[in-house]
matplotlib code that plots the C-alpha trace (Angstrom):
import matplotlib.pyplot as plt

x = [-21.5, -20.9, -20.5, -16.9, -14.3, -11.6, -8.8, -10.2, -8.4, -5.2, -4.4, -2.2, -2.5, 1.0, 0.6, -0.2, 2.6, 5.1, 3.8, 3.7, 7.5, 8.4, 6.9, 8.6, 11.9, 11.3, 10.6, 14.0, 15.8, 13.7, 14.7, 18.5, 18.3, 16.5, 19.0, 22.0, 20.5, 20.3, 16.4, 16.0, 12.2, 11.5, 13.8, 11.9, 8.7, 9.7, 11.1, 7.7, 5.6, 7.8, 7.8, 4.1, 3.3, 6.1, 4.7, 1.9, 4.3, 6.7, 4.1, 2.6, 6.0, 4.8, 5.9, 2.6, 0.6, 0.8, -1.8, -3.4, -0.6, -3.0, -2.9, 0.8, 1.2, -1.0, 0.9, 4.3, 3.7, 4.6, 7.8, 9.0, 7.9, 9.8, 13.1, 12.5, 11.1, 12.1, 8.7, 7.9, 4.9, 5.5, 2.3, 0.6, -2.6, -0.8, 1.6, -1.3, -3.0, 0.2, -0.5, -3.9, -3.0, -0.5, -3.2, -5.1, -2.3, -2.0, -5.6, -5.1, -2.5, -4.6, -7.4, -5.1, -2.5, -4.5, -7.8, -9.0, -11.9, -13.0, -15.7, -15.0, -17.1, -15.3, -11.8, -12.6, -13.2, -10.1, -8.0, -9.7, -8.8, -5.4, -4.4, -5.3, -3.3, -0.4, -0.5, 0.4, 3.2, 4.5, 4.6, 6.2, 8.8, 9.4, 9.6, 12.2, 14.3, 14.2, 15.3, 18.2, 19.4, 19.2, 16.7, 13.8, 11.1, 8.7, 10.3, 11.8, 13.6, 11.3, 8.2, 6.6, 5.3, 1.6, 2.3, 3.8, 0.5, -1.4, 0.6, 0.1, -3.7, -4.2, -2.2, -4.5, -7.4, -5.4, -4.8, -8.5, -9.6, -6.8, -8.2, -11.6, -10.6, -8.5, -11.4, -13.6, -11.1, -11.0, -14.6, -15.1, -12.3, -14.2, -17.2, -15.5, -13.8, -16.8, -18.6, -15.8, -15.9, -19.7, -19.2, -16.5, -18.6, -21.2, -18.5, -17.2, -20.9]
y = [-3.6, -5.2, -3.0, -3.8, -1.7, -0.7, -1.3, -4.9, -5.8, -6.3, -9.6, -11.4, -14.7, -16.2, -17.3, -13.8, -12.3, -15.1, -14.1, -10.5, -10.5, -12.7, -10.1, -7.4, -9.2, -9.0, -5.6, -4.8, -6.8, -4.8, -1.6, -2.4, -4.1, -0.6, 1.4, -0.4, -0.1, 3.7, 3.4, 5.5, 6.5, 2.6, 2.0, 4.7, 3.4, -0.3, 1.1, 3.2, 0.4, -1.7, 0.9, 1.6, -2.3, -2.4, 0.4, -1.5, -4.1, -1.2, 0.6, -2.3, -3.8, -7.1, -8.9, -10.7, -7.5, -7.1, -6.0, -8.5, -10.1, -9.7, -6.1, -5.9, -8.3, -6.0, -3.1, -4.3, -6.5, -4.1, -3.0, -6.5, -7.5, -4.8, -5.9, -9.7, -9.5, -6.0, -5.1, -1.5, -0.7, 3.1, 4.0, 0.7, 0.3, -2.2, 0.7, 2.5, -0.7, -0.5, 3.1, 2.3, -0.5, 1.6, 4.1, 1.5, 0.6, 4.5, 4.3, 1.3, 3.1, 6.2, 4.3, 2.6, 5.1, 8.6, 10.3, 9.7, 7.3, 5.8, 3.5, 1.2, 3.1, 6.3, 4.4, 3.2, 6.7, 7.9, 5.3, 6.6, 10.0, 9.3, 7.5, 10.2, 12.5, 10.0, 9.9, 13.7, 13.2, 10.5, 12.4, 15.5, 13.1, 11.6, 14.9, 16.2, 13.1, 13.4, 17.1, 16.8, 13.1, 12.8, 9.9, 9.5, 8.4, 10.9, 13.2, 11.5, 12.8, 11.1, 12.2, 15.7, 17.9, 17.0, 13.3, 13.6, 15.5, 12.7, 10.0, 11.9, 12.1, 8.5, 7.7, 9.8, 7.7, 4.4, 5.8, 6.4, 3.0, 1.5, 3.2, 2.1, -1.6, -1.5, -0.1, -2.9, -5.7, -4.1, -4.4, -7.8, -8.6, -7.2, -9.1, -12.3, -11.7, -10.8, -14.1, -16.0, -14.4, -15.1, -18.6, -19.2, -19.3, -21.6, -24.0, -23.9, -24.1]
z = [5.6, 8.9, 11.8, 12.2, 14.1, 11.5, 14.0, 14.6, 11.4, 13.6, 14.6, 17.1, 14.8, 15.0, 11.6, 10.3, 12.1, 10.5, 6.9, 7.6, 8.7, 5.8, 3.4, 5.6, 4.8, 1.3, 1.1, 2.9, 0.2, -2.4, -0.8, -0.8, -4.3, -5.7, -3.9, -5.0, -8.7, -8.2, -8.3, -5.3, -5.6, -5.5, -2.8, -0.8, -1.6, -0.2, 2.9, 3.5, 3.1, 5.6, 7.9, 8.0, 8.2, 11.1, 13.0, 14.9, 16.5, 17.5, 19.1, 20.9, 21.9, 20.4, 17.3, 16.8, 16.5, 12.7, 10.0, 7.9, 5.6, 2.6, 3.0, 3.5, 0.4, -1.6, -0.6, -1.4, -4.4, -7.1, -5.5, -4.8, -8.3, -10.1, -8.3, -8.9, -12.4, -13.5, -14.1, -15.4, -13.4, -13.1, -14.8, -14.3, -12.1, -9.7, -8.8, -7.4, -5.9, -3.9, -2.9, -2.2, 0.2, 1.9, 2.3, 4.3, 6.6, 7.4, 8.2, 10.4, 12.3, 12.5, 14.2, 16.7, 17.8, 17.4, 18.3, 14.8, 14.5, 11.0, 9.9, 7.4, 4.7, 5.6, 5.4, 2.1, 0.9, 2.6, 0.6, -2.8, -2.0, -0.5, -3.5, -6.0, -3.7, -3.9, -7.4, -7.5, -5.0, -7.1, -10.4, -8.5, -7.0, -10.5, -12.1, -9.4, -9.9, -13.7, -13.3, -10.5, -10.8, -14.3, -14.6, -17.0, -15.0, -16.3, -18.6, -21.8, -25.0, -27.2, -25.4, -26.2, -23.6, -24.6, -24.3, -20.9, -19.9, -21.6, -19.6, -16.2, -16.9, -17.6, -14.4, -12.4, -13.8, -13.1, -9.6, -9.2, -10.1, -8.0, -5.1, -5.7, -6.4, -3.1, -1.3, -2.4, -1.8, 1.7, 2.2, 0.9, 3.6, 6.4, 5.4, 5.1, 8.3, 10.1, 8.9, 9.9, 13.5, 13.7, 13.0, 15.4, 18.5, 17.0, 16.2, 19.7, 21.1]

ax = plt.figure().add_subplot(projection="3d")
ax.plot(x, y, z, "-o")
ax.set_aspect("equal")
plt.show()
């Protein structure tokens, strides 16, 4: 893997910033639509993705300082897709791909704005572990919502306790797969970007 600083993935490209801001606008609309439809957990997820992606621009006080739009898109695609196409992705790998990409955004912010320093390889491991942890938090959040808000995100009258447990186990497997896939996508992105950056001086020369 190229010896690339993780924080270098941030860019001040105007085109990247425009794409990222457009995606953030979609996330905001998705959050409002989810809350309006009483889907508070999905509204919260959309809002969190947007806030994490927005943090670099706020901290730098520069609207052009945004994470790569590809990562922002990957993080928010499931929540936007659910709002637009009413996709039931609660237990799908796509949901955990979103969480995995969110973990990448968190890692970028940690690299830039805290004393924490991570190599790209460690960041990939961080994403896998964080995605697994998020799967557990997501399961607890849905269980709490079902108990106190009367939803049926996890608990259902037609499912037995064993069936709910099996469903959760498969979700944890899906989260591990999603974290690994997101990590590999991220590694490929770093390789491609490093190759492009290496070619630019040659083209200028």
